[in-house]
N, C-alpha and C positions, 0 to 999 in steps of 0.2 A: 484527534480533533484539536484545533487551536482553542485556547481558552484565555488569552491575555486581554485585559481591559485597562486602557489608560483612563484613569478617573481624575478629572480636573475640577476642583472646587476650592475656593479661597477660605471657606469655613471649615476649620480643623475638625470640629465635632461632627459636622455633616459628612465630611470626607471619610472619617473613621467609621461612621455608622454605615455608609454606603459600601465601603470597602469590606466590612464584616459581612454584609448581606451578600456581596459577590462571592466571598470566600465560602460562605455556607452553601452556596449553589455551585461549588466546584469550579469557579472561575479563578483567574489569577490576576488580581488587581495590581496595577502600578500607579501609585498616587502622585499627584502634583498639585501645588497650591496656586498655580498661576499659569498663564499661557507661556511665559518665559521659561518656566521649569519644564513644561511639556513639549515645547516645539522641537527640540532636538530628537525626540523619539518618533516624531511624525514623518512618515515617508513611505515610498512605494514598497519597501521591504518589511514594513511593520506587520507582524503576524498577529493581529488582534483588531480591536475596535476601540472607539473613543466614546466615553460618557462625560459630558461637560456641563457645568452650570452655565447659564447665560449671563446672569448679572454678577460680574466680578470687577474689582477696581482695575484700572488700566485697560488692558486688552480683554474684551469680554468674549462670551461664547460665540458670538457671530464672527468676530475676528478670527477665533480659532477655527471655526467652520470654513471660512474663506481660505485660511492658510492651508488647512487639510485638503480642501478641494484643489488648491493650486499644486500641492505636492502629489496627490493621488486622487483622482475623481472617483475612484471605486473604493475608497476607505470609508466605511460606515461611521457616522458621527451621530450620537444620540444626545439631544439637548434637554436640560432640566431647568425649570424655573419655578419659583414660589409665588409668582405674581398672578397666575391664573389668567394670563393675557392671551385671548384667542387670536388677535391680530399678530401677536408675536409668534404664536404657533404656526400660523399660516405663512409668515415670513420665513420661519425656520425650514419648513418643508419645501417652500418654493426655491430656497437657496441650496437645496440638495441634502438637507439633514435626513438621516435614515429614519429617525423617529423623534418624538417629542413627548415628554412626560412632565406632569405637574407635581412639584414637591408639596407635601411628602407623598411619594408614590408607594404603592404596596410592593413588598419584596417579590411577590409572585409576578406582578406586572413588569417590574424591572427585569427580573430574571428571564421572563419569556421574550422580551424585546431584545435583550442582549444575546440570548441564544440564537434568535433569528439572524441578528446582525453578524454573529460569529460564523454561522453557517454560510451566509452570503460571502463573507470575506474569505473563508476557506475555499469556496468554489472559485473565486476570483484568482487567488494565489495558485491554486492547482491548475487552472486553465493557462495562466501565464507560464508556469513551469513546462506544461505540455507544449505550448507554442514555442518556447525557447528551445526545447528539445527537437521539435520538428525543424526549426530553422538551423539548428546545429548540424543536422544531417547525421545524427548518431543513432543507428537502428536499435542499439541496446537501450538507450534512454527513451526512444520513441515507442518501443514495442513491449518493454518489460516494465510493468507498472508496480508502484509501491514506494512508500516514503521511509520504510524501516531500514535498519542497518543490514538485515539479511538480504533485502531487495537490492540495496546498493552493492553488496558483495557479489550478488549474482550477476549484476550488470558488469562489474569489473572482471569476473571470471570469464564471461562471454567475450569481452574485448580481448582478454589475454589469449584465450583459445583461438580467436579469430586471427590475431597477429601471428600466432605460432605457425600456422599453415600446415601443421602435421595432422595425422588422424586425431579425432577427438571423441570423447565419450561424454554423453549427457545423461545424468542419472537423477532419479527422483522417485517420489511415491506415485502410485497410480493416480491419474487425473491431474498431475501437477503441470502438464503442458510441455512434455519432453520434446514432442515434434516441433512445437512453435519455437522453443528456445534453441533447438538445433538449427532451425531456419534462420534465426537471428544471428547465430554464430556465422553461418554462411554469408548473410547479408552484410555482416561487419568485416568480412575478409576481403582480400585482394581479388578473389574470384567471384565477387558478388554479382557481376554482370552475367556470369555463366548460369547454367540450369541448376535447379535444386530438385533432385529426383528422390521420391519417397517410396520405400517398399517395406513390407512386413518381413522380418527375417524368418519367422516360422513357416515352414513348407516351401521356402524359396529354393527351387532347384537350380542346378548349374546353368541351364539354358536361360532361365528367367533372370538369374543374376547377371549373366554376360550381356543380355539385352539392356538391363538397367544400367550397367557400368558404361556401356556404349552411349546411352542416352545422357549420362552425366558428364561426358567429356567436357573439360573446360570449366566445370563447376563442382558440385558435390553430390554424393549419394548418401542418403540417410537410410539406415537399416534399423527399424524399430525392434526392440527386444532381441538384441544381437546374441544373447545367450541361447536362443532357440534356433539359430542358424544350423541347418544340417551339416554334418561333418564334411561331406563331399563339396558342398558349397563353400565351406570355410577354406578348403584347399584352393578353390577357384579364386576366392577373395584374396588370399595371400599372394597368389600369382599376379592378380590384377594390380595389387598395391606395388609390386615390384615393377610392373610395366609403367605405372603412373597414368597421368592424363586426367585423373579426377581425384577428389578428396573424399575420404570416408568419414562420415559423422555417424556414430552409433548411439542408440538410446537403450536404456535399461531401467527396469524397476527392481532388478535382482541384485544380489551380492555376487558380482562376477568372479571374485576370488574363490567363492564356494563352488561356482559353476565350473571353474577351471580345475579345482581340486577333485570334482566328481567326474572329470574327463569329458565334459560336454562342450567345452570351449577350448580351442587351441591356446596354449600359454603364449606362443609367439604373437598371436593376434591380440590377446589381452594386453601384453606389454607395449604393443604399438599404440593401443588406445589409451593406455595409462599415461602417456606423455602429456596430454592436455585433457584434463577432466573438468566438467562443470557440474556442480551439484545444485539442484533446485530445492530451496527450503519449502517445507510443507506449510500450509496455512496455520497449523498449530504452533509453528515457530515464529509466526509474524502476524498475530491477530490484528495488530493495528493497521495492517494493509487491507483488511477485509472490506471496510467501508469504501476505500479508494477503488478497489477492484470491482466491487458491486456497482458503484456509480458508473464506472466505465462500461460494464456489461449491460446495465440498464439502458444507457444511451445507445449502445450498439443494437440491442434488441428492439428498442423503440424505433430506431431508424429502419431496421429490417421490416418491422410491422407497419411502418408508415403512420405512426401515431406519436403524439406528444408523450415524452417520458413522464410517468407519475412522480409525485413528490416523495422523497425518501426522508422520513422523519428521523430525528435522533433516537427515538425509541425503537424504531425499526432497525437502525444500525446497531444499537446496543443488543437487540435480540439476535442479530446475525453474529456478532462477536461472542455471544454467550453459547452459540452452538458449536458442536464438533463437526468438522468437515472432512470425513475420511476420504471423500472423493475429490478433495482439494479444489482447484480452480474450475475443474470441469463441472462439479456439482454446484459451485457458486454461480457459474454461468447459467446452468439450468434453472437455478432459483431466480436469477434475474429475469429470465424469459418468462417464467410463470408469474413473477411480480408484475411485469409489464402487461401481461394478459389478464391480470386480476385474479390470479390463483396462487397467492403466496403461502401455500400450505406448509412450507418448511418451518414457519414460525409458530405453527399450531401448538407444538409441545411447549415451546418457550413461553408463549402467551398465557399458558395455564399455570405457569410457575409463579410463585411469590417472589417478592424482591430479593429475599435472602438466597433463594435457589438460583435466581438469575445472576446475582452478584458472585455466587460461588462458581458458577460456570465461567464467568469472565475471569475470575481470579485464577482458576485452573489453567485457562488459556494463556494468561500472562506468565504464569510460572513455567509452563511448557516452552513458551517463546524464549524466556530468559535462559533456560537450560540449553535450548537449541543454539542460541547465539554464543554461548560460552562452552560449547562442545561437551556438555554434560558435566561440567565442573560446578558442583552445587555451591561451593564457597564463593566462586566468582559471580555466579548468578545472584546469590544472596547480597553481595556487595552492590551489584548493579541495581537491585531492587530496594536497596537500603533497608534490608531486613537482618535482624540478628540471626546468627547461624542456626541456633536452636529453633527459632521460629520457622526458618526456612525448612528445616528437616521435618518439623511437625506438620507443616502444610503439605510437603511432598508425601508424607505418610497418609495424611488425610485424603488426598486425591489419588493415591495409588500411582504416583509418578516416580519412576526409577531413573536416576541420573544416567546410569550406564546405557540406557536405551537411546540417549541423545548424543552419544559419542560417535565421532566419525573417524 
């Protein structure tokens, strides 16, 4: 969630007091003593909101509001005054101010208004990103959601596998969206106009495979859980790959090296797939993406149900991040549907926890995410989190997290 607040006030004491209030509420204040100091930060790309005094020497708060509106009509501006002037408040709101507060305002009132403004700004910026992705015609950007580094790496792996044009392997934890990501690989490839045929590998006999391969000509055949493909069908698949005409994209939740070692999968087939691999990170590795994904799934579910999407509060998002999601995006999608239908029971356990327990769950998720991003190297994860190494290991022991479990 974005947390930057451009705070503009010519009174140094007031500016410092308001800045401290914002910091205590986990916001990131950027202070300026005048419009001239602030104006270069104001623009369409500013990932935050503005809080400004109205009465300032030279260019006042109304001038700043007009300037901000000219630069970006969707940039929230909250105006402050010590005058208690109702006509001034009316003028501020009519000119597009997000909110208006009288100084001295209570810290709780200021924090609540800033939080709503930031939420609005975050949604605006997210919608702009999505629109830009749609216009760019990039299926990976359009269909794989998330703002984290692991999500960005996933999109890049998808593009690389698509360009390769070879057989490809998409792997991930159960519920992570292997089928969907495999389809994005196909849609990003030169064969995107061709068919995308999906089959479960388990129990697929030779005749069923041959029919599927024929249907996939000019496109791609996706075989889910390739490690369960019967031996006879593996021979048919190898022959088909020699003939060509379609591309194989395989999915797995297993360690295929182990499956090969156990003699259940042809080594030749595995090494063909090993040329282009895509690994889907689990939600535990990217908890910061959970609110983004949840909002997307809520919008989808509401559209399917033909109802307005309900409001998602910051408290609800914090509760989602505090949970473990062993079912990954599939279980998050189900939670979104229940939320839309008024049955958000997934948060029942979290809502019964105290603040300390909820914070502990969020901390555990962030530690796991850092380990995942840094391939299980605890020292690098500690540096990224700005934690002393001993503190990092103490926390890993506290939450039962083993770095080697995150190595790839």
